Structure formats: C-alpha cells, structure tokens
C-alpha positions in Angstrom: 29.0 6.6 -13.2 31.3 4.6 -15.5 30.1 1.0 -15.5 32.7 -0.4 -17.9 34.1 -3.8 -17.0 37.4 -4.6 -18.7 38.4 -8.2 -19.3 35.5 -9.4 -17.2 35.8 -13.1 -16.3 32.8 -14.9 -14.8 33.9 -17.9 -12.7 31.4 -20.2 -11.1 32.4 -21.9 -7.9 29.8 -24.4 -6.8 30.0 -24.4 -3.0 26.9 -26.4 -2.3 24.3 -27.7 -4.9 20.9 -28.0 -3.4 18.4 -28.9 -6.1 15.6 -29.3 -3.6 16.1 -25.8 -2.5 16.1 -24.4 -6.0 12.6 -25.4 -6.7 7.8 7.9 18.4 7.7 8.2 22.2 8.9 6.9 25.6 6.0 7.9 27.9 3.9 5.2 29.4 1.1 4.4 26.9 -2.3 5.9 27.6 -4.8 3.6 29.2 -2.4 1.5 31.4 -4.3 2.7 34.4 -7.7 2.2 32.7 -9.8 4.5 30.5 -13.3 5.0 31.9 -15.9 5.0 29.3 -13.9 2.9 26.7 -14.0 -0.5 28.3 -17.1 -2.7 28.5 -17.8 -5.6 30.7 -16.4 -9.0 29.7 -18.6 -10.8 27.2 -18.8 -13.9 29.5 -16.8 -15.2 32.4 -13.5 -13.6 31.2 -12.4 -11.1 28.7 -12.3 -7.3 28.8 -13.4 -5.7 25.5 -12.9 -2.3 23.9 -15.5 -2.0 21.0 -15.0 0.4 18.2 -17.3 3.4 17.9 -19.2 2.3 14.7 -19.5 -1.5 14.3 -19.8 -2.7 10.8 -22.3 -5.3 9.5 -21.3 -8.9 10.3 -21.3 -9.9 6.6 -18.9 -8.6 3.9 -20.4 -5.7 2.0 -20.0 -4.6 -1.6 -16.4 -3.6 -1.0 -15.3 -7.1 -0.1 -12.3 -8.8 -1.7 -12.4 -9.4 -5.5 -13.9 -12.8 -6.1 -11.8 -13.3 -9.2 -8.5 -12.0 -7.8 -6.2 -15.0 -7.4 -4.3 -13.3 -4.5 -7.4 -12.4 -2.5 -6.7 -8.7 -2.8 -9.4 -6.2 -2.0 -10.9 -3.9 -4.7 -11.2 -0.9 -2.3 -7.8 0.4 -1.0 -9.3 1.2 2.4 -10.3 -2.4 2.9 -6.8 -3.8 2.3 -3.2 -2.9 3.1 -0.6 -0.6 1.5 3.1 -1.3 0.9 5.1 1.9 1.1 7.9 1.2 -1.5 10.2 3.7 0.1 12.7 4.9 -2.6 12.1 1.9 -4.9 12.3 2.8 -8.5 9.4 2.2 -10.9 11.2 -0.6 -12.6 12.0 -2.2 -9.2 8.4 -2.0 -8.1 7.2 -3.5 -11.4 9.6 -6.4 -11.1 8.4 -7.0 -7.5 4.7 -6.8 -8.1 4.0 -10.5 -8.0 5.9 -10.7 -4.7 3.8 -7.9 -3.4 0.6 -9.5 -4.5 1.6 -12.9 -3.0 2.3 -11.0 0.3 -1.3 -9.7 0.3 -0.9 -6.0 -0.4 -3.8 -4.5 -2.3 -2.0 -1.2 -2.9 1.5 0.2 -3.2 2.6 3.7 -2.4 5.5 5.3 -4.3 7.9 7.9 -3.2 7.3 11.3 -4.9 7.5 10.9 -8.7 7.9 14.6 -9.6 11.1 16.1 -10.9 13.4 16.8 -8.0 16.7 18.4 -6.8 19.7 16.4 -7.9 22.0 17.3 -4.9 25.1 15.3 -3.9 26.3 15.1 -7.5 23.0 13.3 -8.3 24.2 10.4 -6.2 22.0 7.4 -5.7 22.8 6.7 -2.0 19.9 6.9 0.4 22.2 8.8 2.7 25.7 9.9 1.7 26.4 10.8 -2.0 22.8 11.7 -2.6 19.8 11.7 -0.2 16.4 10.0 -0.2 14.8 13.3 0.8 15.6 14.9 -2.5 12.3 13.2 -3.6 10.6 15.8 -1.4 12.4 18.8 -3.0 10.5 19.4 -6.2 11.9 21.3 -9.1 8.8 20.8 -11.2 5.5 18.9 -11.1 6.0 16.6 -14.0 6.3 12.8 -13.9 9.8 11.2 -13.7 13.1 11.9 -11.9 16.6 10.7 -11.8 16.0 8.7 -8.6 12.9 6.7 -9.4 12.7 6.6 -13.2 10.9 7.9 -16.3 7.3 8.7 -17.1 7.2 5.6 -19.4 8.5 3.4 -16.7 5.8 4.7 -14.3 3.2 3.9 -17.0 4.6 0.4 -17.4 4.6 -0.1 -13.6 1.0 1.0 -13.3 -0.2 -1.2 -16.1 1.4 -4.3 -14.5 -0.1 -3.3 -11.1 -3.6 -3.1 -12.6 -3.1 -6.5 -14.2 -2.6 -8.0 -10.8 -5.3 -6.0 -9.1 -2.9 -3.8 -7.1 -3.7 -0.1 -6.7 -1.1 2.7 -7.1 -0.9 5.5 -4.5 1.4 8.4 -5.5 3.1 10.5 -2.8 2.8 14.1 -3.9 4.5 17.2 -2.3 2.7 20.4 -3.4 3.6 22.5 -0.3 7.3 23.4 -1.1 10.2 23.3 -3.5 13.9 22.9 -3.2 15.8 25.8 -1.8 18.1 25.7 -4.8 15.9 27.9 -6.9 18.1 27.9 -10.0 17.1 24.2 -10.4 13.4 25.1 -10.7 12.1 24.5 -14.2 11.3 27.3 -16.5 8.0 25.8 -17.4 6.8 26.0 -13.8 8.1 29.6 -13.4 6.5 30.6 -16.6 3.2 29.1 -15.5 3.1 31.1 -12.2 4.6 34.3 -13.6 8.1 34.0 -12.2 10.0 33.0 -9.0 8.6 35.8 -6.9 5.0 34.6 -7.5 5.9 31.0 -6.6 6.1 31.5 -2.9 4.2 33.0 0.0 5.3 36.4 1.4 7.1 34.6 4.3 7.6 31.4 2.3 11.4 31.6 2.7 11.3 31.9 6.5 11.5 28.7 8.5 8.7 27.8 10.9 9.6 28.2 14.5 6.2 27.6 16.1 4.1 24.8 14.6 1.1 25.7 16.7 0.9 29.2 15.1 -1.6 28.8 12.2 0.0 31.5 10.1 3.5 30.0 10.4 2.1 26.5 9.9 0.5 27.3 6.6 2.5 30.2 5.2 6.1 29.7 6.3 8.8 27.2 5.3 8.7 23.7 6.6 12.2 22.5 7.5 13.6 25.4 5.6 12.1 24.3 2.3 10.5 27.2 0.5 6.7 27.4 0.9 4.7 27.5 -2.3 1.8 29.9 -2.8 -0.8 27.1 -3.1 -3.6 29.6 -3.2 -2.4 31.0 -6.6 -4.9 29.8 -9.3 -2.1 29.6 -11.8 -0.2 27.2 -9.5 -3.3 25.2 -8.8 -4.0 24.8 -12.5 -0.4 23.6 -13.0 -0.6 21.1 -10.1 -4.0 19.8 -11.1 -2.6 19.1 -14.6 0.2 17.1 -12.9 -2.4 15.1 -10.9 -4.4 14.4 -13.9 -1.3 13.2 -15.8 -0.6 10.8 -12.9 -4.2 9.5 -13.1 -4.0 9.1 -16.8 -0.8 7.1 -16.4 -2.5 4.7 -13.9 -2.4 6.3 -10.4 -5.4 5.3 -8.2 -4.9 7.8 -5.4 -2.6 10.2 -3.6 -0.8 10.8 -0.3 -0.4 14.5 0.3 2.9 15.2 2.0 2.9 18.0 4.7 -0.9 18.4 4.2 -1.4 20.4 7.4 0.9 23.1 6.0 -1.6 24.0 3.3 -4.3 26.1 4.7 -8.0 25.2 5.2 -10.7 27.7 4.3 -10.5 29.5 7.7 -6.7 29.5 8.0 -4.8 32.8 7.7 -4.6 34.2 4.1 -1.3 35.5 2.6 -3.3 37.6 0.0 -6.8 38.7 1.0 -7.9 38.3 -2.6 -6.8 34.6 -2.8 -8.9 32.3 -0.6 -7.6 29.1 0.9 -9.2 26.9 -1.7 -6.4 24.5 -2.7 -8.0 21.5 -1.1 -11.4 22.3 -2.6 -10.0 22.3 -6.1 -7.6 19.3 -5.9 -10.2 17.0 -4.3 -13.0 17.8 -6.8 -11.5 19.1 -10.0 -9.3 16.1 -10.8 -10.3 13.3 -13.0 -12.1 10.3 -11.4 -12.2 12.3 -8.1 -14.8 10.1 -6.6 -12.8 6.9 -7.3 -9.4 8.0 -5.8 -8.0 7.0 -2.5 -6.7 10.2 -1.0 -5.1 11.0 2.4 -2.9 13.6 3.8 0.2 13.5 6.1 -1.1 15.3 9.2 1.4 14.6 11.9 -0.1 15.1 15.3 2.5 17.3 17.0 0.3 20.3 17.9 -2.0 22.5 15.9 -2.7 19.9 13.3 -6.6 20.1 13.1 -6.7 16.5 12.0 -10.5 16.1 12.1 -10.8 19.0 9.8 -8.2 17.7 7.3 -9.8 14.3 7.2 -13.2 15.9 6.5 -11.7 18.0 3.7 -9.3 15.5 2.1 -11.2 12.3 2.9 -8.4 10.8 4.9 -5.2 11.4 6.9 -2.4 9.6 8.8 -2.9 8.5 12.4 0.6 9.3 13.7 -0.5 9.5 17.4 -1.9 5.9 17.0 1.4 4.8 15.6 3.2 6.3 18.6 0.9 4.4 20.9 1.5 1.1 19.1 5.3 1.6 19.3 5.0 2.5 23.0 3.0 -0.7 23.6 6.1 -2.7 22.6 8.4 -0.6 24.7 6.4 -1.5 27.8 5.0 -4.9 26.6 1.5 -3.7 27.2 -1.2 -4.3 24.6 -4.2 -2.8 26.5 -7.4 -3.2 24.5 -8.5 0.4 25.2 -5.3 1.9 23.9 -5.0 -0.4 20.9 -8.6 0.3 19.9 -8.5 4.1 19.9 -7.2 5.6 16.6 -6.7 8.9 18.4 -8.3 11.0 15.6 -11.3 12.2 17.6 -14.6 12.0 15.8 -13.1 12.1 12.3 -15.1 10.3 9.6 -13.0 9.2 6.7 -9.9 7.2 5.7 -7.5 6.8 8.5 -4.1 5.4 7.5 -2.3 3.6 10.3 1.3 2.6 10.5 3.9 1.3 12.9 6.5 3.6 11.3 6.7 6.0 8.3 9.7 7.3 6.5 9.7 10.3 8.8 10.0 8.5 12.1 12.2 5.8 10.6 14.9 8.3 9.6 14.3 11.0 12.2 16.6 11.9 15.2 14.6 9.5 17.4 14.7 7.0 14.6 12.5 3.9 14.9 15.0 2.3 12.6 17.5 2.4 15.5 15.1 1.7 18.4 12.6 -0.8 17.0 13.9 -4.2 15.8 12.2 -6.3 13.1 10.4 -8.6 15.5 8.7 -5.6 17.1 7.8 -4.1 13.8 6.1 -7.2 12.4 4.2 -7.9 15.6 3.0 -4.3 15.9 2.0 -4.4 12.3 0.0 -7.6 12.9 -2.2 -5.6 15.3 -3.1 -2.8 13.0 -3.6 -5.2 10.0 -5.9 -7.5 12.1 -8.2 -4.7 12.9 -11.2 -3.6 10.9 -10.7 0.1 11.5 -8.0 2.1 9.7 -6.1 1.2 6.6 -2.6 -0.2 7.4 0.5 0.9 5.6 3.7 -1.1 5.9 6.9 0.9 5.6 9.5 -1.0 3.5 12.8 -0.5 5.3 16.0 -0.3 3.1 17.5 -3.6 1.9 19.6 -5.2 4.6 18.7 -2.6 7.2 19.2 -3.2 10.9 19.0 -1.2 14.1 22.8 -0.6 13.8 22.6 0.3 10.1 19.3 1.9 9.1 20.4 2.6 5.5 21.1 -1.1 4.9 23.8 -3.1 3.4 23.5 -1.4 0.0 22.4 2.1 0.9 20.9 2.7 -2.5 18.0 4.6 -3.9 15.9 2.6 -6.4 16.6 -0.8 -4.9 14.0 -3.2 -3.5 13.4 -3.0 0.3 14.3 -5.5 3.0 12.5 -8.9 2.9 10.6 -7.9 6.1 7.7 -6.7 4.0 7.0 -10.3 3.0 7.8 -11.9 6.4 5.4 -14.8 7.2 3.8 -12.8 10.0 3.3 -9.8 7.8 1.9 -11.9 5.0 -0.5 -13.7 7.4 -1.7 -10.3 8.7 -2.4 -9.0 5.2 -4.3 -12.1 4.1 -6.3 -12.2 7.3 -7.4 -8.6 6.8 -8.4 -9.3 3.2 -10.5 -12.3 4.3 -12.3 -10.3 7.0 -13.5 -7.3 4.9 -16.8 -6.0 6.2 -16.8 -7.8 9.5 -17.0 -5.9 12.8 -14.1 -5.9 15.3 -13.8 -6.3 19.0 -10.5 -5.8 20.9 -10.3 -7.9 24.1 -7.8 -8.6 26.9 -8.4 -12.2 28.2 -9.1 -10.9 31.7 -9.0 -7.8 33.8 -5.5 -8.5 35.1 -3.9 -9.3 31.7 -2.6 -6.4 29.6 0.1 -8.3 27.7 -2.1 -10.5 25.7 -4.6 -9.1 23.2 -7.4 -10.8 21.2 -9.1 -9.2 18.2 -12.4 -10.8 17.1 -13.6 -10.2 13.5 -17.3 -11.0 13.3 -18.0 -14.7 13.7 -15.2 -15.7 11.3 -11.8 -14.9 12.6 -9.5 -14.3 15.6 -6.2 -12.7 16.1 -4.1 -13.2 19.2 -0.8 -11.6 20.3 1.3 -12.4 23.3 4.0 -9.9 24.2 5.2 -11.8 27.3 8.3 -14.0 27.5 6.2 -17.0 28.4 3.7 -19.1 26.5 0.1 -18.1 27.4 -2.8 -20.6 27.6 -6.0 -18.8 26.7 -9.5 -19.9 27.8 -12.2 -17.3 27.1 -15.6 -16.7 25.6 -15.6 -15.4 22.0 -18.2 -14.7 19.4 -16.5 -16.8 16.7 -18.3 -19.9 15.5 -17.3 -23.2 16.9 -14.5 -25.1 15.1 -10.9 -26.0 15.0 -8.4 -23.5 13.8 -4.6 -23.6 13.0 -2.4 -20.6 13.2 -2.1 -19.3 9.6 1.4 -17.9 10.2 3.0 -21.4 10.1 0.2 -23.9 10.8 2.0 -25.3 13.8 -0.4 -24.4 16.6 -4.0 -25.5 16.9 -6.8 -23.6 18.7 -10.4 -24.7 19.4 -13.7 -22.9 19.8 -16.2 -25.1 21.5 -19.5 -23.9 22.9 -18.2 -20.4 22.4 -15.0 -20.9 24.5 -11.6 -20.4 22.8 -8.8 -22.6 24.1 -5.2 -23.0 23.0 -1.7 -21.8 23.8 0.0 -18.9 22.1 3.7 -18.9 22.1 5.9 -16.3 23.9 6.4 -13.2 21.8 4.0 -14.8 19.3 1.0 -14.0 17.2 -1.8 -16.2 15.8 -4.3 -15.7 13.0 -7.2 -18.1 13.2 -9.8 -18.4 10.4 -11.0 -21.0 7.9 -13.5 -19.3 5.7 -11.7 -17.2 3.1 -8.3 -18.7 3.7 -6.3 -19.0 0.4 -3.7 -21.7 -0.1 -1.0 -20.0 -2.2 2.3 -21.2 -3.5 5.2 -19.7 -1.5 6.9 -16.9 -3.4 10.2 -17.6 -5.1 13.2 -16.2 -3.3 16.4 -15.1 -5.1 19.0 -13.0 -3.3 22.6 -12.6 -2.4 23.8 -14.1 0.9 22.6 -12.0 3.8 25.0 -9.3 5.1 26.5 -9.0 1.6 27.7 -5.4 1.3 27.1 -3.2 -1.7 30.6 -1.9 -1.9 33.9 -3.7 -2.6 37.6 -2.9 -2.9 40.2 -4.2 -5.3 39.7 -5.9 -8.7 37.5 -8.8 -7.8 34.0 -9.2 -6.5 32.8 -12.5 -4.9 29.1 -12.9 -4.3 27.1 -16.0 -3.0 23.8 -16.4 -4.7 20.8 -17.9 -3.0 17.6 -19.5 -4.5 14.7 -20.9 -2.5 11.2 -22.0 -3.6 12.4 -21.9 -7.2 12.0 -24.3 -10.1 14.4 -22.0 -12.0 16.8 -19.3 -11.0 19.1 -17.1 -13.2 21.6 -14.3 -12.8 22.7 -11.7 -15.3 25.7 -9.4 -15.0 25.4 -5.8 -16.4 22.7 -6.9 -18.9 24.6 -9.9 -20.2 22.5 -13.1 -21.1 21.0 -14.8 -18.1 22.7 -17.9 -16.7 21.0 -20.5 -14.6 22.3 -21.2 -11.1 21.4 -23.2 -8.0 21.3 -22.3 -4.3 24.6 -21.4 -2.8 26.4 -20.7 -6.0 29.4 -18.4 -5.7 29.8 -15.9 -8.5 33.3 -14.5 -8.9 33.9 -11.3 -11.1 37.5 -10.6 -11.9 39.6 -7.9 -13.6 37.4 -5.0 -12.5 39.9 -2.2 -13.3 37.9 1.0 -13.5 38.3 3.1 -10.4 34.6 4.1 -10.2 33.1 0.8 -11.5 29.5 -0.2 -10.7 28.4 -3.7 -11.3 24.8 -4.7 -11.6 23.7 -8.3 -10.9 20.0 -9.2 -11.6 18.6 -12.3 -10.1 15.4 -13.9 -11.5 13.4 -16.7 -9.8 10.3 -18.7 -10.7 8.2 -21.0 -8.4 6.1 -24.0 -9.3 3.0 -21.9 -9.8 4.8 -19.7 -12.3 5.2 -16.7 -10.0 8.3 -14.7 -10.7 10.5 -12.3 -8.7 13.5 -10.2 -9.8 16.1 -8.4 -7.7 18.8 -6.2 -9.0 21.9 -5.4 -6.9 24.4 -2.7 -7.7 27.9 -3.1 -6.3 30.1 -0.1 -6.2 33.9 -0.1 -6.1 35.3 1.9 -3.3 38.5 3.9 -3.7 40.0 4.4 -0.2 41.5 7.7 0.8 45.0 6.9 2.0 46.6 8.3 5.1 48.6 11.4 4.3 46.1 12.6 1.6 45.7 16.4 1.6 42.7 18.5 0.4 42.4 22.3 0.2 39.7 24.9 0.5 39.6 28.6 -0.6 38.2 30.7 2.2 35.0 32.5 0.9 34.7 36.3 1.4 33.2 37.2 4.7 34.2 33.9 6.5 36.2 34.0 9.7 39.9 33.2 9.4 39.7 30.0 11.4 38.3 27.2 9.2 37.5 23.6 10.0 37.1 20.4 8.0 34.4 18.0 9.2 35.0 14.6 7.6 32.5 11.8 7.9 31.7 8.5 6.4 28.2 6.9 6.5 28.5 4.3 3.8 30.3 1.3 5.3 30.0 1.7 9.1 27.3 0.7 11.6 27.3 4.3 12.8 28.7 7.5 11.3 32.5 7.7 11.5 33.9 11.3 11.7 37.3 12.8 12.2 35.9 14.7 15.3 32.6 16.1 16.5 31.3 19.2 14.8 32.8 21.5 13.6 35.6 19.0 12.9 39.4 19.5 12.8 41.0 23.0 12.4 42.6 23.5 9.0 46.1 24.8 8.3 46.6 28.0 6.4 49.0 27.6 3.5 51.4 30.1 2.0 49.1 30.7 -1.1 46.2 31.6 1.2 44.3 28.3 0.8 43.5 26.1 3.9 44.5 22.4 4.0 43.4 19.3 5.8 45.5 16.1 6.0 44.0 12.6 6.5 45.7 10.9 9.4 44.4 7.4 8.5 42.8 5.5 5.7 39.1 6.2 5.0 36.8 4.2 2.8 34.3 6.8 1.3 34.6 10.1 3.2 32.6 13.3 2.7 33.8 16.7 3.8 32.0 19.9 5.0 34.1 23.0 5.4 33.0 25.6 7.9 33.9 28.4 10.2 31.5 27.3 13.0 28.9 29.8 11.7 28.9 29.3 7.9 29.4 26.0 6.1 30.2 25.0 2.5 27.1 23.0 1.8 23.4 24.0 2.2 21.0 22.8 4.9 20.0 19.2 4.4 22.8 18.6 1.8 25.6 16.1 2.1 29.3 17.0 2.1 31.5 16.8 -1.0 33.3 13.6 -2.0 36.9 13.7 -1.1 39.3 14.0 -4.1 43.0 13.8 -3.2 44.8 17.2 -3.7 41.7 19.0 -4.8 41.3 22.7 -4.1 37.6 23.1 -3.2 35.6 26.3 -3.6 31.9 27.1 -2.7 31.1 26.2 -6.3 31.8 22.6 -5.6 28.9 22.4 -3.2 
C-alpha cells in the first residue's frame, strides 16, 4: 500500500494535561445433578470438595518458579500460563514482551510462522481484504510470511523473550496446504518429488464424517488439501523446519489439526509407508526432551485424545473449555464439573482454555456470545488450578461481542488489553506462586453451586462468586491461619482463623488470597489511543486522542518520524492526507517508574467510499448459467456484516456487449463483491470477495 503523506502537518491540541497520569455449547453443564464417585464429604462442617486424581506434593518441586526471575515466571511451561498472541507480528510481540512478563505469562504462542497463501490481494485485515486463517494455509515450511514478519524478526523476538524468561511456542500446521497449488514453493515440491506426491490419495476430498478414521486422517480438513505426512521425504523436510525454529529460539510447538495425522494403528494410505510421523517429529528433532509439545485435538467425535496425549506428550482440552463456558451460561460452578479435565486417564500436558481462535471465530462464535467479564472470570478458574496448563486467547484489539474483529481489524497488531486485565494478571501471578502445590476444588456447602473455592496446598485460596449478590463465606479450609487481601485490587480482606475462612466476596467477583510468594511489581505503562477509535478514516485529516497512564515518559512517532513526547489526553491532528490509499502508522512508547516499557503501533487506513450509482461489470465464465448475481458485503466498519441482500445477492443486468453489470444504490464504505450463479462463484472456498473498483470489468482472473 502507498503510505506517502503529502504536505503532512502535525498539530498538537492539548485537550487536558494530566502530569500525574503520565507518570462451545448450550446444554446444561455435566454434574449439575451430582456426579457419584467424584465428590467427597465436606472437610469439616461445610464444604463439598472434588479432589483431583493425582495430588501433588505440598511443597514446590524442582520445576517451581525461577528464583531469579524478576516477574516470578516459571521455568517450566507446564507450570505457568501461555498467551496466545493471535495474529500478532513478531515485531509486535517483541515490543510487548515486557507487558507480557508483567502480566505473568511464562510463555507466548505465535500464530503459524510458515510461508503462507497471500489471498485477498495479500491484505492485512483479519477478515475482509485478507484473512487471519491464511496463516493456516502453508505454501512452504520455512520461517517467515507476509503477515507476521521475517525470519530475522522471529530470531530477534525469541532472543528478547529468552532475556525476560518467556518461552516461545510456535503453532505449526503440517497436515495440509493451501488449495491454491500454484502458490506452493518449488523447493517443497522438489523435496517430495512433485505435486502428486505431496498429498494422500484422497487428500483433495473434503471430510464428511469425522468419526471415520480413514477420512479423519487421510482426507481434506475443511477442504484444505491433506499432506502425505507418512512420506519420509516430507518428514525430513518438515523436521528441518522444526529444527530451524528451535535454532532460532523456539521452545515448543502446538500441532494444528493433530488428530488428522494418523497414529500407528490408523488406516494407511500406502501399505509400504507406516504412520510414523509422530514418532519422528517427537524424537528426531533437536532438544526433543526439553520442548513443550501439544496437539490440537478437538473433542467432537473420534478424536482418540488419550492416545494423542500419550504420543505427543500433550493436547488441548476442548471439552473442558466447553464446560467452563457453559458454567457461565448457567451461573453454576459445580466443583465436580470444574475439576474434571474431561480427557480420561491421559497422562501428559493438558492445555486448557476458555476459548481458542477456532471457537472465537466459528459460526457459534464465543466472540459474539461471551463478553469480557465472563472470559476473565472463567480464565481465573483454569489459572487458579494446579492441573492443566492455561492458555489465554488474545482477542483482536478493540474487539467486542458486536464487533469480533475489533476497531482496527488488522493482522500483525497487538491484541486487546483484556490479556493484561487486573483479574487475568492476578490469576497468572497466583498460579506462578503456587507451583507444585496440590489443589482441591470446593463448593462452600451442598446447596451452593454458584460459589467455588480452590485451595492450593496450605498457601493459597481462590474464590469465585457468579451470583448477583455478595456472598459471605464461612468454611473450613486447609490453608494456614492468617489475614489475606484480595490480590486483584487489595480492597477486600479475608481471614483464616483456627482453620475457618471468613470474608465476603463481591457479586460476580473473584478473589486470590495468598501471602507467601506474592510479588509487588510496578504497574505496567499504558499508552494507547482513546478507546473506540477506529482504524479507518475518510477525508484528508485524521484526529486521534492519545492516552498515557502509569508513565514517567510517553512519546509518539508518525510513519517513522522522530519521536515526540506527549501527555495524557493529547489530541494529534494529521492534515493534508491526499493519497487515496494512504496508510498512516502511529507508534506510541511508554515507560513507567521501574523502567518497564511498552510500545503500540496503530495503522490507520484511508477509506474511499463507493458512491451511489457506481457500476461494476463481470464477464460470464464458460459453463456458468445465464443468470448471474452480485453479492456485495462490507465487514470492515459495521458491528455486523452489511450486505446488499442475502446470498446469492442481487441479480445482475446483461449488457449489450455480453458483460453483466451491477449498480450500487447507496454509498458503501469498503465493499467486497462475489459474483455467482447460485452454484458456482468467483472466489474460492474460504476466500474473500474482490475489492470494488468503479467501472471495472471483472474476470475470474481477478479472484
């Protein structure tokens, strides 16, 4: 995109100077009627407990938090928490690492870093002109892509993470490629002996029955072509990619669609090629014994999760995530349900989450059904536990239930501030301080299912109240006597005396209670634009209000120009922005009293509206029906998708020259168009429509 600014004038309007400031499922959750065999008697007087299957020692073991880590982060990924930096670029992650450390995450997880399909004109929108899921359409297994950054930027990010004690988990997708086979690299094709050797026999056929083992492991997931992962040549090529990731600084891997790559006893595509992909990639990579590895094994039928955990060393607990979300649909936090990870007798790493990128963006999107308050309270439960390794999904910047792609809708940008909300931070720090301690999940009494207490050894307590009223608790606990303040905001006090916990937890509130291991850290600096600021603008001027909190110094820089200091509530006016497709970057930098820094880069894109009366044309492809439709939609600036009509759209007019035309009846901001005849359509599956260009004659080559 042309980023030229002609005759740029920076005008500072000081509005307010504040120097002090500038320093898945709807069924009733299992267990609501009781689960025989999973609930023990109350420890004393009151309290109904659901113990875990394998209690840990009551004292921290050798994997406890690093004694010399200033943020209290854990050395072992499994002991801490993971931040899923969904669609963040390597540069963005590196610039945010101090924020991430202050928020208590011991690891970050990237989106796939491999070369990928550049559909939607290589656009950088999460959804619109470009798509986030092109990460998951590999064209090669080499480090670096147009969405996240270069190999050198990945190396730099990993080096900074190591310096802070943060581990790097890389999301990898070996199971499939893009369907645009002409985009696949020659080096990959040469390595496997050509395109025909790259896929399984039925690898281009979409799965229709996910419980059928042959379809599950040998057919195409979501239409994406299924790689012959049993081919030794491909395995060698992929292992070389993994080793390059490790050499560059990766500490582990998440395997996307892991259950779609066969285990040893799954059906074979070629009788001469055993299902040994998992044997090789878990043992033949460098530092195999040191890596944190888990697979995405969604529990929707035929997943064999216990077997995958045994083979890979870990997997997702998607059913547990569904139960957690259901608990907040019904305001029931039953100890039995909250304690069961729903992975059978599996022994290995179990990664827990409230939501992932799949259920956030899916048809039954948690992004549209689960507000931020529910997300952070639900996350508090999984982070307070000793079992499982919690992953926090970073929603897009400025996201809401009415706009899941956020106010900027941009790949590469930092996520919403929810990942460092006080409740989330308190949850991470509590978990880090409780490493190695056993857990016990307890409801205060047999009749209470909307208040949950989690005990961690004799050191810590977590309480959550999902009711609309304050709840006064009085129950026996195993934590040592003492006085405790709620570490979320230190406004509530609880007491344990003679083994009895007393105190009041607020309505829709959580409390983390512990003294030993608590770290007093400086609040992170906050620099940002005013909330609800949109990433698009019209006209020749851009006015943005800049915020700065917990900063001793804050600066802004426009398009790489020298940084300028600012104070909270400064209005920045950019004028004479003449280029039609201008993109303006504003980078904010903040430092707190402890010297911690944070950086946020915003990219503002100038929108060119499509005026009423604008016409576009389409050449009918050979074999299409004579009646054609134009489906016009806009996702970039509306709380929900705006369209000209429900699918297939509006019937087009046949012109004298044989082309078909569509005329816009009103002004649109940033429309995309898909031409179709109800059966066939101009763009491929999972691809966006084309940008609207006035008077353009489109052909299939434009898609």
